[in-house]
N, C-alpha and C positions, 0 to 999 in steps of 0.2 A: 589177337590171337598168341600165346604161350606157347611155350615148349617145356615138357616135362625131361629135365634130364639131371644128371651129376658131373659137375666139373671138375679133373682133375689139375690143382696148382701147385707148381714147383716154385717154392719158394726160394731165398736165400740162403737160409739156412740147412735145407736140402745136404745131405752128403751124395755129390753124382761121382758114380765112380765109373766113366763109362771111358775107356781109355783107348779111344781112337781119334783119324782128323776128321771125324765125320759122324752123321748118324748111324746107330748099328742097326741092322736091318729089325725091324720089330720094337724099337726103341721107342717107348715113349716122349723119350726128349728130343727137341728140334738140334737142339745146339749145344753139345756136351761140354763140359765145366773146362776140361782140359783143354780144349779148342780154344774155347773165349780168351784163357790165360793164356795163351802166346799171345795176343793182343794186349793184357794189360785190360780187359774186361770181366765182367761177372752176370750172372742171367739174376736181375732180381725176382720174377719171377715167370712162369710159364702158366697158360689158361688153355684145356681143350676145347674149344667151343663146338658144339653136338652139328656138324654139318652133315646133312645127309649125303649118301651118295650122289644123287644129281646135282646138287649144287655143291659151288666152292666159294672160297674167298675172292673178292675183285678189289674189294678198296680197306685203307685202314687211313684214316683221318682222328686226329685230337683236338680237341680246346678244352682251356683250361682244365678241370682236374679228370678229365674221363678221355678215352681212348672209343672209339667207335669203329665196328667192322661191318662193311655193307657187304652180304652176300648177291649172289648174282641172280639170287631168287628174289630181289629186292628185302631181306629179311636183316636186319637191322640189330646190333649187340652193342652195348657200350658198360666199358669196363674201368672200375675205378683203377687211373694209370698208379697211385702210390701203394695200394693192398690186391693188384689183380683179380679182384673180384669182381665177377657180372651184376650190375646192379639191376639190368632189364634187357628184357627181348623183345622184337615188334616188328612185326610184318608191317613194314611202312606202307609199301603201295600194290599192287598186283605184280606177279610176275611177271616180265616180259616189256613193262613199261616204264621209258627212259627216266630217269631222275636228271637234275640239273644236280651239280657242284653243290655243296652241303656249304650253309652261308648261317656263320654264327655271328647272333647280336644279343645284347639286352638278357644273354643267360639264356636263351632258346638257340634252337637248332630249327633253321627255315630250307626247305628242298621246294622243291618247283616239280608238279606231273601235268608234263602237257599244260594246262594253264589253269592246274588247282595246287595252292600253293598251300603246304600241310609244315603246319608249326609243332614243333613238340618239345618235351621238356626235361631235358637232359637231366634232373634229377629222380625221375620216377618215370619215364618213358611216356607219361601219359601225352597224349595229341590235343595240344592245346586249341589249336586251329586246321580246320580242313574248308577250304571254302576255293571256287571257280572265282576266277576273277574276269572281266567283263576287260580281252583286248581287244588290238589291233593284229589278228593273228593268231592261230590258236597256237602256237608251241613257243616257249621259252627258250632261248638257246645260253644262256647266261643270266644272275644277277648279281645284286649287291642291292645295300641295307645300309641306312645310318639312323640315330636315331626319329627323326620324322619320316622319311620316304622309304619307299620298297624300289628298285629300278628294275625291270624287268626289257632284256633284251630280245626282239623279235625283229630278224631279217634289218631294216633297216630303219626301225623304231624302238626309241626307249618310251616305257610307259613306264610313268612316275605316279606311284598310287602313294596317300596317305597309308602312315602304317598301321596303324591303329583300327582305321574306319575302312579300310579297303576299298574307296573308290579312287579314280585316274583323276588327278589335278592336271596332270598336263603331261605333254608328248615332246620327246627331244628326238631329232635327226640331225647327220651331217649335211654341211651345207649342197653336197654334190650327191645325198642322198645313198653315197653307198652302204650296201651291209656293213654292221655293226660288230664287229666279230669280239668284243673284250670291252668290259668296264668295271672301274673301282669308284668307289666315293667315302669321303669323308665328311664331317657335319657342315663345312662350307664349299665343298666343290665336288661335279659328277665327273669323272675322265671316262672317255672312252677311245676306241680305236676303230677304224673302219680296213675295207679290203685295198681301199685304193691307198692305204698308208698314212692316211689323217690322225694326227693325235689332236683332240680337243677338250677341253677344259671348261667347262659350263659350271653357271652356280646352280648349289644342290637345290636350292627353292625354286628356281624359275629357268626359262626355258632361253636363258641369255647367256652368249660366248666372252668367255672373256681373253682368251688366247687359243692360239690352233699353231701346230707344227706336223710339217709337212716331208713325209718320208719318202723314198724312188720308189722301196718295192712295198707289196703287199702285208700287211699285218694282220696275220693270224693266232698269235700266239698272247695268251693274256698279258695283260701290264700287271705291274707290282709298284704298290706306293710303299714308303722307305722313309720315312717321316715329311722332309721337305722335298724330297726328289722320287723323280716317276724312272725304274727301268722299263723301256718296249724292245723288245724283240723283233728284226724284221727277219722277211724273207730276200731280203738286200743282200744277207748273213753280217747284217749291223747290231750290235746291242746299244743304245742309247741313254744315258743318263740326262734327264731334263728339270729343268724344277719346276715341282708341281706351281708356284706362286706366279711364273713367270712363260714360261714353255721354252726356256734361254738354254741350250745346251750345257751339264757343268762340268764335261771333260774336253779336252784340247778336240780331239776326233775320236768318233766311235771306236768301240773295242770291234777288232774284224774279226768272226769266228770262222769264215773262208767255208761257210753251210748255209744253209738259212736255217732259220731260227722258228720252233715253230711251241717250244714250252715255255712254260711260267717262267721267269728269271727269280733266284729262290735267294736270297737276302739273308746271309749272317751276321757276324760284329763287325768283319773288317771287308769282310770278300762277298761278291757277287756271286753266285754257281749258275752256269750256263749250258744249257744242252743246245747240239747245233747236228743236225742232220749230219750222218755220216764221220762225222767229230767228236762225238763222246761229248764229256761235258770237261768243260773250262774252268778255272776260280780265275776273278780279276778282282784286280785290287778298286775299292769303291772310291777311294781317292782319286786314283790318278788314269785309271780305268785301261791298265796294263796286264794283260795274263802273266799269271804266276804261275801255274803248271794246265796240263790237258790230260784226261785219258780216255782212250777215242773207246775203251770198251764198257765207259762206263756209265750209265742210267740215269743216277741222280743223287744229291747228298743225303743223308739220314740224320747226322747232325754232329757239330764241334765238341770238340774237347780240348781245352783251352788253345794253344796251337795250330790243333789238329782238325782235319775234316775225315770222317767219315763217309765214304762212298761207297754204295752199290752197285758192282759192274756187272756183265755177263762173264763166263758161265756162272753166275751164284756164288759171286765173291765179295766179301768186305775186303776194298781197299783204304789205308789210310796216307795221307796224303799232310804233309807239313806245307802250312800256308804262310811259315815267313822266307822257306828254302826254298819250295817248288818241291824239295824232291821226297820220294814214296818211302815211306816209312816199314810199312809191313802189309804182306797181304793173307787173308783166312781164306779157308773153303767153307760159302755156306750155303752147301747144297741140304736142299729141300724149302728153302726161304724165296717164295714167290711175290710175295706183298710187302710193301713196307710204306712207312707214314712217315714224309719228310717233318722234322723235326729241329727247326734251328734256334727254338724259345730256349730250348736249356739242353742237358746233356746227355739226355735219355734214348737210344735206339728202340722202334719199334718194329718188330719184324712177323709174319706170318707165314704157314704153307698155306697150299692151295685148301688143306682140309680142314683149315681152319687150330691150328694149331700156335697161340699169339704168345710171343716172346717179349719181355720187357729186358734191355740189356743194359749196364750202367759201370764206371768207371770203376776198375778193382782197388779197394785199400786194403794196403798192407801195412799193420798194427797201428797206431795211431798218426800216419802217415798215407795220406793218397799220392801214389805213383806216378 
């Protein structure tokens, strides 16, 4: 299903004359230039998506050259990151059906809707595959992919499907058969965590365990792979850094967040960002495991620019922190921003309003120099 609409795109070359510290009532600009200028930022582009009054933007995420906006009606938009132009729009599945977080692999977008795999070509919006899979359990809680297999988690089982042929080769469980809460994979290894606090590494191509690390608290946060390291947050309030090769701790002691950890650790260049219930967002040194700063009202990291972290905080604020000194640099009003993409791959911020105003923000250039 395609929608007919016109896009309003505000490019960097536009002259923005809104002179206020927040959006003007009736203005089509989500974040005025004068506001961004205070943080040495500029708007690359803005696109206004045709969101119906009964809908709202629910998620923003980016892979490779494109940004995706998923509405609560399961309608998906694809936007070119560089140009700000909409490449396609797609009714991904029927409204109301739960969708797992998207996995990007081999230049394809993979979604699970119940026990149905939906594979979308990000270049033209065509659905390449739409197939119901024979699984143990009818609902997939999470998913991981490598070049050979699709790993689908349903309660205490991981169904391992051959990637192109979609038949189940084997299943993986924890030794204690506890519920599997998160999963990650690379070409050689399958990593998963359980509600009982087990972190397990098995061979990617066979149900054979390599190592196991046991934590005292529940693990409900997704685990994060960073090269030869794993970051694992636990409800015992600690963040663990483990070797992906041996399962041994790579820090002298885990980082103590003083509150349960239920969200994904975000990995930056030198810092890992960690959300903890009631304690906000922490920045933790990747090498030492020591805390650098903490913002109690922060929700998540948006991006890194040089040695600075750009953080989305409540109520609708952008907080800029120095990752070297641990000091706050500045904060600006982000009124109207309700959704954001976590992007530590480059120095671009992507945010949107509930009604579908999507904005790309970058570092401001002064003459021939970047300030």
